[in-house]
C-alpha positions as CSV (number, residue, x, y, z in Angstrom):
1,M,79.7,95.9,85.9
2,F,82.3,98.4,87.2
3,I,83.5,101.2,84.8
4,Y,85.3,104.3,86.0
5,Q,87.0,107.4,84.5
6,G,88.4,110.2,86.5
7,P,91.1,110.9,89.2
8,A,92.5,108.2,91.4
9,T,95.5,107.5,93.5
10,I,97.7,104.6,92.5
11,G,100.5,103.4,94.8
12,G,100.2,106.7,96.7
13,V,100.6,108.8,93.5
14,A,97.7,111.0,92.5
15,F,96.6,110.8,88.7
16,A,94.2,113.2,87.2
17,Q,92.7,110.8,84.7
18,V,92.5,107.1,85.2
19,S,90.3,104.6,83.2
20,L,89.3,101.4,84.9
21,R,86.9,98.7,83.5
22,E,85.7,95.3,84.8
23,E,85.1,92.4,82.5
24,R,82.9,89.3,83.0
25,H,84.0,86.1,81.4
26,P,81.7,83.1,81.1
27,F,82.8,80.2,83.3
28,E,80.8,77.0,83.7
29,E,77.4,78.2,85.1
30,S,78.8,81.6,86.3
31,Y,81.3,84.3,85.4
32,L,84.8,85.1,86.3
33,R,85.4,88.9,86.8
34,S,88.6,90.8,86.1
35,W,89.5,94.4,85.8
36,E,92.1,96.6,84.3
37,G,92.9,100.0,83.3
38,T,95.4,102.7,82.3
39,A,96.7,106.0,83.7
40,A,99.1,108.3,81.7
41,V,101.3,111.3,82.4
42,P,103.8,113.3,80.4
43,V,107.4,112.2,80.7
44,T,108.3,115.4,82.5
45,A,105.7,114.8,85.2
46,A,106.3,111.1,85.8
47,P,106.3,110.0,89.4
48,P,109.1,107.6,90.7
49,L,107.2,104.4,90.1
50,F,107.4,105.0,86.3
51,G,110.4,103.5,84.7
52,M,110.4,100.4,87.0
53,P,110.1,97.2,84.9
54,D,107.1,95.9,86.9
55,T,105.7,97.1,90.1
56,P,104.5,95.0,93.1
57,T,100.9,94.9,94.0
58,L,99.6,98.6,94.4
59,E,96.6,100.1,96.1
60,V,94.1,101.9,93.7
61,E,92.0,104.4,95.5
62,L,89.1,106.4,94.1
63,P,88.2,109.8,95.4
64,D,85.1,108.5,97.2
65,G,87.3,106.1,99.2
66,R,86.7,102.9,97.2
67,K,89.8,100.8,97.0
68,G,91.2,97.9,95.0
69,R,94.6,96.1,94.5
70,A,96.4,96.0,91.3
71,H,99.6,95.1,89.5
72,A,101.1,97.7,87.2
73,S,103.7,98.0,84.6
74,A,104.8,101.3,82.9
75,R,105.8,102.0,79.3
76,C,107.0,105.2,77.5
77,D,105.7,106.1,74.1
78,S,105.6,109.5,72.4
79,G,106.6,111.6,75.4
80,R,104.1,109.9,77.8
81,W,104.4,107.3,80.4
82,T,101.4,104.9,80.5
83,L,100.7,102.8,83.5
84,E,99.0,99.6,82.6
85,I,96.9,98.2,85.6
86,T,95.7,94.7,86.1
87,G,93.4,94.1,89.0
88,D,94.2,91.7,91.8
89,G,91.0,90.8,93.4
90,P,87.7,92.7,93.3
91,A,87.5,96.1,91.5
92,P,87.5,99.1,93.7
93,G,84.4,99.0,95.9
94,C,83.2,95.6,94.6
95,D,83.2,93.0,97.3
96,S,82.9,89.9,95.0
């Protein structure tokens, strides 16, 4: 199972702290895998992709070069923007 906490680049924007987690869901005789995560920044440091209602598919890249694709949406709460990430395909670095 894939679990990651640390820096990452999402949609070309560097984030100091990102949390990503893969889940496995029982399905017939196997499992379906999905992954999701979050990244947050203060309102004053929000990159341009924040404030958009929903973003297209973005690339998520970890410092070691592992990559994945995700959909993201942003919300503002208590002076911070939070980017909610939903994986589209395998988690970064996971081929299947």
